[in-house]
ZABA-103543 format. One record per residue: residue in one letter; x, y, z of N, C-alpha, C in turn. Coordinates in steps of 0.001 Angstrom, whole numbers, plus 500000, padded with zeros to 6 digits. Each point is the difference from the previous one (the first is absolute). Layout:
ZABA-103543
AXYZXYZXYZ;...
This chain:
ZABA-103543
X793711884019863456498968498980499830499029500424498900;X499477499010499291499023500300498974498644500308500608;X499158500657499248498658500332500485499185498738500166;X499103500034500996499119498862500198499090499846498792;X499678498777499621499094499809498868498629500569500323;X499347500544498991498666500567500194499014498871500261;X499170500181501019499020498963500332499034499827498844;X499684498761499663499063499772498893498602500446500362;X499277500475499037498612500400500195499155499228499016;X499002499329500506499088499283499114498923500963499536;X499504499777498818499038500916499403498770499249499531;X498813500564500299498754499473499459499530500973498933;X499526499519498858499564500919498965499145499370498921;X499619500770498914499248499561498820500301500847498770;X500619499491498752500357500841498859499177499810498744;X500360500740498969499316499916498711500572498830499214;X499121499103499614500384498800499261500119500340498523;X501137499685499416500197500273498586500216501464499697;X500324500796501034500204501417499787501458500337499768;X500253501271499722501359500486499806500310501047501061;X501279500201500271500415500963501012499492501397499655;X499578500734501033499388501309499818500706501002500916;X500783500892499425500732500989500790499386501387499940;X498914500168499255499468501346499743498668500299500669;X499183499004500245498641500250500497499999500110501519;X500420501171500487500194500200501430498699500045500787;X498872500160499315498702500023500682499605498613500510;X500649498959499482499832498644500528501087499803501041;X499634500035501270500988500033501078500129498639500677;X501169499790500602500225498798500785499647500241501456;X499422499004500645499630500087501412500685498859500739;X500643500327501106500680498996500815499384500018501391;X499587498834500455499427499849501344501018499272500862;X500413500637501092501142499519500787499610499437501355;X498758499592500176499522499548501298500836498858500565;X500551499158499125500762498827500442501492500164499742;X500482501236499955501393500231499639500959499483501063;X499566499878501259500877499453501037500370498551499714;X499177499340499202500296498639499559500582499994498596;X500538501169499601500611500160498673499010499729498873;X498752500428500208498961499828498989499340501342499701;X499804500287498726499182501136499592499046499512498910;X498950500769499734499029499623498974499887501116498972;X499941499630498712499858500957498917498559500044499505;X499552501190499679498766500210499261500239501139499021;X498962500401499300500058501081499041498895500990500339;X500145501232499561498969501005500234499875500938498820;X498991500874500076499688500946498934499977501405500599;X500840500902499503500058501367500507498866500833499415;X499006500312500837498829500760499560500188501506500168;X500925500385500859500266501404500303501394500058500623;X500554501191500232501375500075500511500271499166501244;X499044499921500915500210499237501230498917498956500238;X499379499519498913498906499031500128500241498812499074;X500039498801500578500255498774499245498880498999500280;X499473499396498948499010498926500133500697498658499885;X499540499025500784500582498663499955498956499000500472;X500404498755500170499104498970500518500016500029501528;X498862499798500582499888500029501461500826498908500657;X500094498829499357500747498919500639501495500280500048;X500458501033499279501399500396500078500310500727501306;X498968500517500662500215500805501209499168499511501180;X499385498834499877499154499488501076500213498503500177;X499781499545501211500080498573500280498816499275499371;X500170498695499802498953499160499419499688498845500946;X498783499521499929499609498895500875500665498694499608;X500465499909498745500691498795499541500808500353498763;X501112499310499735500818500315498834499349499615498681;X499151499007500022499240499620498806498555500409500220;X499440500766499074498720500652500224498853499260499351;X498971499767500790498723499490499510499029501170500049;X499373500321498884499144501179499953498842499925500994;X499637498816500438498893499876500938500382500203501442;X501296499901500312500391500024501406501146500950500334;X500844500334499069501215500744500309499716501480500232;X500648500546501028499771501388500376501319500723500254;X499905501322500010501138500834500354500076500155501511;X501234500123500503500227500284501401500531501408500173;X500849500176501001500533501316500321500913500520498904;X500030501318499879500962500629499103501395499889500590;X500995499911499116501377500076500462500294501445500414;X500931500214500920500367501371500364500500500770498780;X499697501295499954500468500805498863501523500003499924;X500654499807501119501464499978500006500571498764499321;X499139499018499690500452498767499355499762500002498490;X499619501146499442499698500078498566500780501157499380;X500726499738498918500720501046499273499702499869498509;X500207501104499279499651500084498580501191500547499226;X500206499491498781501106500480499175499604500073498528;X500628500933499283499831500070498542501152499322499278;X500947499440500720501154499346499387499565498840499111;X500686499818498899499671498918499081500359498640500577;X500978499974500895500415498766500660500036500258501509;X499331499159500773499968500162501451501228499346500613;X500720500772500809501139499470500739499624499944501480;X499735498809500549499557499914501397501052500439501008;X501251500187499556501044500488500912499904501504500210;X499192500683499153499916501457500050498691500490500611;X499330499171500766498669500349500502500005501226500907;X501116500281500638500091501160500883500443501261499266;X500286499894498716500451501125499202498787500812499546;X499785501143500634498796500787499725500061500729498668;X501154499982499334500051500559498652499487499000498971;X499879498737500404499511498949499112498605499547500407;X499774499868501296498725499493500499499251501094500764;X498715500105499692499133500986500626499179499326501087;X499939500603501171499236499417501104498524500366499890;X499180499281500733498542500139499934499480500603501304;X499081500947499887499406500608501189498620499448500306;X499296499547498960498600499610500177499653498850499069;X499244499047500512499460498912499186498478500062500110;X499328500046498874498542500097499969499443498759499310;X499082499308500671499394498780499467498511499995500308;X499209499205499279498578499875500324499811499336501366;X499025500469500766499745499388501317498515499825500279;X499183499953498968498593499721500226499822498613500598;X498875499793500645499744498729500677500093498820499044;X499647500212498739500038498914499020501219500103499087;X501037500727500453501162500232499153501284499429500588;X499872498970500833501186499327500526500421498819499135;X499113499535499137500337498891499108501108500417499047;X500915499091499730501107500314499105499503500254498583;X499188499102499485499535500125498625498969501122499890;X500275500955499136499099501119499799500359501243500780;X500951499914500924500357501146500841501502500220500060;X500720499536498989501455499993500031500574501276499389;X499809501107500691500511501283499529500442500819501202;X501079500762499834500509500863501054500611501243499371;X499967501088500741500621501257499587501064500372501022;X501188500356499516501110500394500851500271501485499814;X500037500741501105500434501400499954501448500041500471;X500862500598499182501433500005500258500417501230500806;X501104499865500699500532501132500758500630501039499094;X500575499569498891500609500903499036499408499729498618;X499877501040499216499383499857498685500954499387498985;X499423499250499068500736499479498851499929501050498902;X501143500451499537500037501038498975500005499348498622;X498825499882499418499850499358498695499408500994499007;X500287499830498724499435500911499002498498499842499826;X499485498848500395498580499715499819499606498868500948;X498751500034500466499518498966500906498857499233499330;X499623498916500609499017499096499395498580500509500243;X499191499940498969498577500342500091499202498734500231;X499333499857501155499158498822500218498657500174499300;X499503498951499378498704500088499315498890499952501043;X499422501157500276498889500110500954498754500483499273;X500091501168499387498888500555499242500560500652498744;X499768499388498843499184498806499757500686498727500482;X499219498933500206500554498727500480500774499280498912;X500626498893500375500830499264499062499209499395498844;X498691499869500155499168499426498942499570501026498965;X500390501257500163499631501025499037500612499679498640;X499290500352498946500422499631498641501289500676499561;X500440501040500704501244500663499606501230499157500309;X499838498980500855501135499190500403500061498683499232;X501212499599499660500226498683499425499977498945501106;X499742498770499623500056498896500966501326499255499855;X501032500775499814501378499505499899500843500837500956;X500899499365500717500747500717501029501496499697499930;X500745500830500693501423499771500263500164499655501470;X500811498987500285500285499603501377501451500344500323;X500213500601501181501351500359500438500142499603501465;X501026499227500331500158499582501388501399499506500316;X500213499741501285501308499604500516500064498511500357;X499057499204499529499959498601500395500950499108499226;X499905498700500285500820499021499301499531499878498558;X500831499448499142499614499896498595499518498603499628;X499935499106500984499459498664499766499659499369501346;X498926499225500079499676499349501277500974498897500374;X500870499624499057501000498984500324501168500584500788;X500038501319500130501044500652500798499608499901501470;X500311498894500607499585499746501376500871500715501022;X501120500575499579500873500732500918499813501505499902;X499251500460498993499755501423499838501169500787499451;X500959499325499378501186500683499493499659501034498926;X498920499778499258499660500924498919499147501169500469;X499591500005501250499143501064500523500805501243500338;X499294501124500070500638501246500398500434500866498846;X499788499546498778500287500792498808498685500404499355;X499851501295499708498755500451499355499986499514498554;X498887499338499659499830499465498645498668500452499436;X499921500000498689498806500463499313499573498998498933;X498693499840499848499437499196498915498792500746499453;X500033500308498720498935500772499368499025499091499243;X498851500599499660498988499362499154499478498693500591;X499581500076501241499368498864500682498483500208499960;X499272499073499436498549500140499871499297499673501311;X498958500784500304499166499669501148499155498780499662;X499675499195501019499259498766499798498621500010500642;X499822500786501046498708500000500693499774501324500715;X498861500650499734499549501174500737498563499709500447;X499792499575501241498646499637500443499004501136499800;X498828499654499469498901500945499798500392501188499127;X500861499788499033500402501062499087498784500467499196;X499587501275500129498798500470499297500247500401498551;X501261500024499572500342500444498656499651498896498998;X499040500232499096499596498955499034501149499480499162;X500965500856499703501120499570499167500959499079500751;X499823499904501317500853499150500820499221498852500624;X498889499628499372499131498966500568500737498694500245;X500966499694499152500733498745500152500837499974501267;X500281501165500575500812500067501207499182499886501284;X498687500064499887499163499927501201499826498545500414;X500894499530500863499954498605500421498904499750501022;X499225501036500371498852499828500899498699499805499211;X500065500090498675498795499913499190500009498729499157;X498862499274499943498720500340500644499906499519501446;X500978499225500458499963499438501350501360500239500652;X500032500606501190501286500268500653500819498753500312;X499348498889500240500733498783500358500723499439498772;X501232499478500119500758499896501239500939501175500252;X499917501039499128500951501110500117499944500670501360;X498795500060500603499867500719501263500668499277501164;X500500498802499772500758499321501046501439500483500054;X500460500683498947501405500346499880500287501487499910;X499024500777499578500187501441499983498657500684500180;X500040501183500591498787500754500287499780501059498937;X498890500728500110499703501061499043500933501187500172;X500785500037501049500979501074500186501373499606499475;X500049498942499193501262499495499468499888499729498500;X501136499776499361500032499570498607501209499109499796;X500014499267498899501086499066499719500624500314498649;X501319499897499938500701500215498737500597498703499499;X500621500069498834500715498849499485501293499780500768;X500664498889499738501194499611500743501093501056499837;X500575500401501135501050501030499960500746500093501322;X499293500069501106500636500269501286500292498719500767;X500955500089500939500382498886500861500184500511501421;X500590499156500842500231500379501380500920501209500075;X499632500979500842500774501215500139499400501168499249;X499089499727499073499335501068499258498765500509500736;X499692499453501155498831500430500754499996501512500191;X498862500626499763499883501441500120500351500758498749;X500455499283498966500362500663498737498754500415499238;X500157500967499111498867500524499252499778499302498674;X498751500098499521499651499591498641499752501289499226;X500934500385499129499976501294499334499364499884498617;X498955500793499793499264499947498730500938500277498842;X499973499120499002501054499974498982500015501216499088;X498856500473499525500015501117499051500571501253500642;X499657500259501248500575501142500704501485499785500245;X500364498773500354501420499689500235500813500259498744;X499459499625498852500697500229498737500225501483499741;X499106500838500549500084501445499793500705500713501157;X500657499241500863500746500610501080499169500497501152;X498779499446500159499126500361501113499760498753500839;X500081500149501300499934498832500881498617499919500641;X499166499163499467498624499815500477499850498560500469;X499623499811501257499956498648500566498587499603500394;X499666498732499735498692499450500349499932499514501444;X501140499608500568499990499465501361501348499428500375;X500051499319501158501243499409500497499846498491500170;X501088499279499761499988498542500017499748499450501398;X499051499088500093499689499340501261500593498598500056;X499718499179499008500394498596500078500049499389498605;X500464498748499949500088499291498737500285498543500268;X500192499235498975500206498568500168501143499487499157;X500200498692500029501010499356499174499360498878499202;X500616499679498880499509498920499160500171498667500709;X499322498982499505500029498697500657501396499394500048;X500858500380499039501368499467500010500960500885500788;X499485501105500573500807500853500850501012500868499289;X499880500141498686501008500737499239499550501383499547;X498711500316500160499476501264499496499077500639501023;X500171501310500213499068500764500824498798500361499138;X498797499774500501498801500189499186498926500769500765;X499065500560499229498768500615500480500178500993501153;X500753501076499794500125501018501040498682500743500221;X499667500227501261498770500686500391500362501308500691;X499371501080499566500289501343500487498817500580500778;X500309500864500970498983500820500668499759501242499151;X498749500288499679499641501118499136500065501332500747;X500585501005499378499994501338500585498593500592500033;X499215499774498940498681500624499974499036499392501012;X500359498885500620499195499429501073500310500645501345;X501080500754500066500456500598501263500229501495499818;X499078500661499300500176501417499671500219500857501244;X499154499845501003500102500868501165501220499702500850;X500418498743500027501233499657500706501170500756499387;X500080500003498668501077500682499303499886501516500146;X498791500520499844499817501449500085500314500498501407;X499541499278501012500293500402501371501479499980500298;X500685498949499528501441499909500213500725501123499256;X499537500317498789500635501061499217499863501350500686;X498848500262500594499802501267500702500937500102501202;X500117498921500742500888500009501153501458500154499572;X500385499264498953501381500059499525500347501386499485;X499090500626499244500256501335499468500139501023501121;X499171499859501027500083500904501141501344499871500710;X500442498759500198501278499769500666501179500395499118;X499866499796498688501104500278499090500083501437499530;X498927500762500225500016501407499614499941500237498512;X499274499177499267499859500176498557498519499974499641;X499621500517498821498584500019499604499440498590499870;X498738499859500303499334498712499872499995499550498540;X500361498738499726499942499520498608498590500156499437;X499902500280498720498700500233499368499066498803500162;X500541498780499967499155498812500097499345499874501376;X500545500685501015499464499911501360499033501128500323;X499762500895499062499093501123500244498565499570499736;X499453499268500950498643499461499873499179500501501170;X499181501003499764499194500582501074498647499337500159;X499691499028499117498675499386500023499912498802500918;X501133499627500621500023498805500825499335500238501337;X499201499037500463499349500108501299501002499709501096;X499559500041501246500921499863501124499736498765500820;X501054499516500650499889498895500940501116500135501014;X499826499384501143500966500140501077501127499000499870;X501210500427500317501156499121499965500719500070501335;X500842499018500255500744499964501252501479500150499740;X500744500371501025501436500136499877500682499182501080;X501238499598499725500752499260501006501331500680500255;X500575499705501137501279500574500364501123499278499270;X501219500581499977501110499352499294500241498589500492;X500298499106499033500356498614500285498862499210500610;X498798500540500013498861499264500534499388499151498919;X499342498944500398499369499134499026498705500571499500;X499599499557498810498736500449499445498877499578500913;X499083500892500197498839499675500811500006500712501330;X501176500278500572500044500794501212499895501458499616;X499437500812500850499796501386499626500408500932501116;X500431501165499608500331501044500952499920501323499282;X499904501067500746499916501301499378498623500258499442;X499868501104499311498707500373499469499707499338498682;X498745499979499617499585499455498713499694501141499058;X500200499767498722499666500990499000499017499380499035;X499470500787499086499012499475499067500486500163498580;X499713498975499197500294500025498580498901499263499281;X500027500051498678498921499404499236500032498501499925;X498838499403499870499910498572499734500395499752498559;X500497498804499755500394499640498644498861499341499262;X500228499766498718499030499262499225500730499189498963;X499333498970499503500571499180498947498904499664499033;X500303500071498748499003499687498991498797500913500046;X500171501169500619498912500963500033499050499794501148;X500234499024500863499103499738501105500614500500501287;X499153500407500926500494500473501278500614498865500777;X501103500270500651500671498979500790499451499928501397;X500366498938500713499634499893501393500888500927500802;X499539500373501185500764500947500781501272499379500520;X500973500805500246501278499525500505501014501093499886;X501129499819500632501002501044499976501347499460499654;X501031500649500502501357499547499789500796500248501257;X500934499146500263500873500159501150501376500391499527;X500632500926500695501338500427499617500916499960501206;X501247499602499771500990500093501056500851501214499702;X500028500931500926500767501217499802500131500724501318;X500830501043500013500145500785501216498827500944500169;X499303500262498931498843500877500073498752499263499614;X498907500726499795498748499379499593500062499570498557;X499052499175499579499945499564498621498562499788499619;X499766499881498714498629499846499565499948499326498656;X498799499656499589499784499374498706498958498937500105;X499209499819498972499025498930499989499690499634498583;X499324498883499796499668499647498637499830498529499787;X498959499388500543499780498588499772499496499748498596;X500190498799499514499467499665498685498491499914500045;X499374499962498847498550500027499942499380498763500611;X500624498861499822499435498778500548501062499261500779;X499560499183500931500953499226500785500722499026499096;X501219499609500362500762499093499139499247498718499687;X500078499584498790499568498687499520498533499845499671;X499086500518500805498597499912499602499192501090500682;X498788500190499514499162501088500483499627499848501458;X500030498798500513499636499771501396501152500320500947;X501136500315499450501144500327500832500802498795500435;X499751498859499409500725498790500364500799499491498810;X501136499392500300500789499352498958499871498502500134;X499954499324498886499959498549500043501394499464500256;X500115499067500895501302499451500358500358498862499055;X501130500138499336500481498969499093501389499594500456;X500227498745500162501288499539500499500791499304498908;X501283499898500218500882499340499054500959499107500763;X500343498892499410500935499101500655501436500512499899;X500231500915499067501358500509499820499992501512499809;X499681500762501043500035501458499865501420500468499691;X500102501073499234501318500460499546500116501498500195;X501153500449500457500224501422500155500222500643498641;X499489501220499872500225500754498780499781501463500275;X499870500792498941499926501442500174498778500398500800;X500191500888500923498891500504500791499564499022501060;X498795500208500503499471499057500972499595498745499256;X499407499048500685499712498749499316498579499548500223;X499555499163499114498715499338500158500181498569499534;X499505499061500792500148498598499615499097499696498821;X500505499282499046499266499677498792499604498524499990;X498963499660499254499553498614499969501017499080499350;X500171498787500509500990499085499446499565499355498693;X498740500114499641499511499422498754499410501098499130;X499884499794498684499529501060499109498626500517500380;X499840501305499906498718500636500279499408500490498688;X498727500384500046499330500493498805500692501270499511;X500277500108498694500661501193499484499159501247500234;X500666501136500130499283501256500117499450500373498633;X498909500760499977499436500430498722500968500917499252;X499722500168498732500776500928499193501445499580499869;X500880501008500028501417499732499779500754499715501287;X499298500015501125500689499741501261500525498574500030;X501076499798500753500639498697500037499233499007500841;X500188498736499687499393498943500806500751499876501317;X499271499659501043500605499733501291500039498498500206;X500978499522500708500036498574500271501413499516500216;X500312498855499436501288499373500244501160500861499517;X499734500859499017501062500855499501500428501068500985;X499202500217501031500313501004501005499744499379501357;X501056499479500609499818499225501227499943500855501240;X500398501258499924499916500819501205500618501357499801;X499747500869500942500574501327499982500644500257501345;X500974500883500060500689500188501257500537501394500188;X500696500217501083500584501278500337501001500440498955;X500040501295499775500931500539499026501357500263500593;X500532499062500710501311500182500608500814498723499819;X501286500177499847500895498860499823501285500266500766;X500471499031500747501219500184500787501242499675499172;X501067500740500270501299499661499436501076500543500932;X501162499430499915501130500444500801500867500955499201;X500355501100500618500894500933499343501428499494500151;X500703499944498911501370499504500030500960501106500437;
């Protein structure tokens, strides 16, 4: 008798639009979330290898959401997925039939996310750190821009995007997802409250934050069109360093939108690394201790103050706590002290990390303005509903918001494996 046909597996994901296949940049890793694998469904995301056993990604790649389409005023994160439902690979092409192959996929021991009282909102808090059970053996790892921050004059405002998402929003089956792609020389479009005079045109919060503060917080930035569904958690790599063979990243992809005709992924929004310094440093210290290697130079920050964090047991949802608490530094963004808060990790042991952004998402009062759309659309990262009619353009070189961007959505796309 012939072998039984392999059961089809549907895939959710988000890729680089207009990019080319990338077989060499192993520091841009693929992430597969298998929570729904019993229904032949898996979800793709992308991550950034910061250290041998430490990967940064988007929080919505490893946590439940209150709704599939995100409104910045109302949408929140729910429980974390079990660590057993998340795997990581450096393979250029993800094969969902090989998920149990530990020579291809690395399992996760710990997930670290922000858990401050004001850090459950999706917009502005979409970052997670994964500690792996086995180290990734790479010649070089990614340097996150923490100190100096991404607005420092040494950095260009041009980036490279690398991810495993689809290459067009018209790919409704996700057939193009799962292949690592790269697109270079993508210009940044908005850096809220950018203090660098030479980048004044990028400060979409000046002289008035509205309407930009309805769509991104001061802990985020926006680039030019490049990423699509499945690229969630991918890095924005500073171009001049990339050209010189050094991997320096400004942050990880949170969300994006599609053009009014549905043919182009537009306005990707990233979570800034320099807004979550202590979260990253705390995770790096824990990862280095578990991995038995020296602490990365970027994480050697002794000036950070302390705050209490909580830990959760394996497979427990975010917010429940058990075991002892440890202390790590509070984060800051834009040079301002952040509000207190910690991080929750799912692991067999304790975990730690903290680092809220300097200000609450969307406005100084900690509230986001709710904007609805008659036709919300899924796209890279989490989503925010956009206005159905044209809005006032952002100052400087930032793009106008309005009918050209009808909505943002989850960075996942389903497809059936043949």
